[in-house]
N, C-alpha and C positions, 0 to 999 in steps of 0.2 A: 504494500500499500503505500502510495507517494502522497504525502498530505501537502507537498508544494504545488501539485497542478491544479488547474481551476476545475477538474471533475468533481463529481459529487463523491464524497467520501462516505456517505451513508452505507450502513449495512443491511442486509435483507431483512432484518427484525423490524426496521423503522419504515423505510420508504424505498422503492425501486426507482432508479433514474429513469426520468421521462424523455421520450422523444422529441424531436422538435415540433410534431404535430399535437403534442400534448397527451399522447396515448402511453400508457405504461406497457411495455412488452412483457409478455409471460415468459418467465423463465423457471426452470425447474419442473418437478412432477406437478401433474394436475389430477386431483382425487375425482374420479368419476365413479358414482354409485350406480349400481345396476337398478333397474326399476323393482320395487316391491313385488314380490310373487303373491297372486291371490291364493288364498287356502283352498285347497279341494275340498270335495264333499264330507269326507271323513274328519278332517281337521275341524271343519266347521261344526259338525254336530258333536265332536269330542270338546270344544270350547262351550257349546251350549250345555252339555251334561256336566261339565266341571263347573260352570257358572251356578247350575241349579243345586248341585251338592255343597257347593261353598256357602251359597246363600242359606240353604237350609240349615247347615251346620252352625253358620253363625247366629241364626235366629234361635235355633235350639238352645245352644250355649248361652246366649245372651238372655233367654226368658229364664233359664235355669238359675243363672247367675244373679238375676235381678229379684226372683222371688224366693229363692232358697234362704238366703240370710234372715228372713222374717218368720220362718216356720219353725215349729217344734224339731224338726228333724235336724235342724241347725244346732239349737242348744242341747237337746236331749239325745246326742250321738253316742252310742255305745263304744266307737272307736276312740272317743276322746276321754273315757273314763281312766285310763292310763296315764294321762297327761293333764292333769288339772290346771297347770299355769297355761298351756295353750287353750284350753276350754275357756278359761276366764278371759284371756285376749280375744279370742273369738266371740266372746258375748258383748265386747263392747260395741256401741251404736257407731262409732267411728269406723271400726273395721266391717261392720255390716254395710255401712254406707259405702265404703270403699269398694267392696266386692258388688254392690248394686250399681255403682257407677261403671265399673269394667263391664258388667252385663250391658248396660245402657250403650256403652261405646261398642260393644259386639255386635248389637243388634244395628247400631247405626252403620257399622262397616257393612254388614250384609245388605242392608237397604240401598247404600250408596254404590256398592258393587253392582247390585240388580239395576239401578237406575242409568248408571253411566255405562253399561255395556252397549257397545256399537259393534255391529257386524260389519265385515267389508261388503261393498256391493257385489252382487252377483256378476259372473263374467257374461 
């Protein structure tokens, strides 16, 4: 690189030297992306089935997490008799509200996924 010449000393990170017509020449490789392939019939049905399974799973787990902390099954659980400290922590209203909030978020995830699903147009 010679700094004494009147040529542009810029690197390729900043600006390319321009030609007298004001056009910048393309130098180096150019990234060309192939067109997006349209999914075949089997892939489309697989996406639809996956969406239905995912949405139903989110709704089921969300409803379970929303309702379960406020039932007797949550407080009178035979599995927690060996862990009285954990049973006491799970009986706090804050923990119940936290689990209910997670259930509501899970329901919201399922609904948003179902509403925002877009299929590619048919060929």
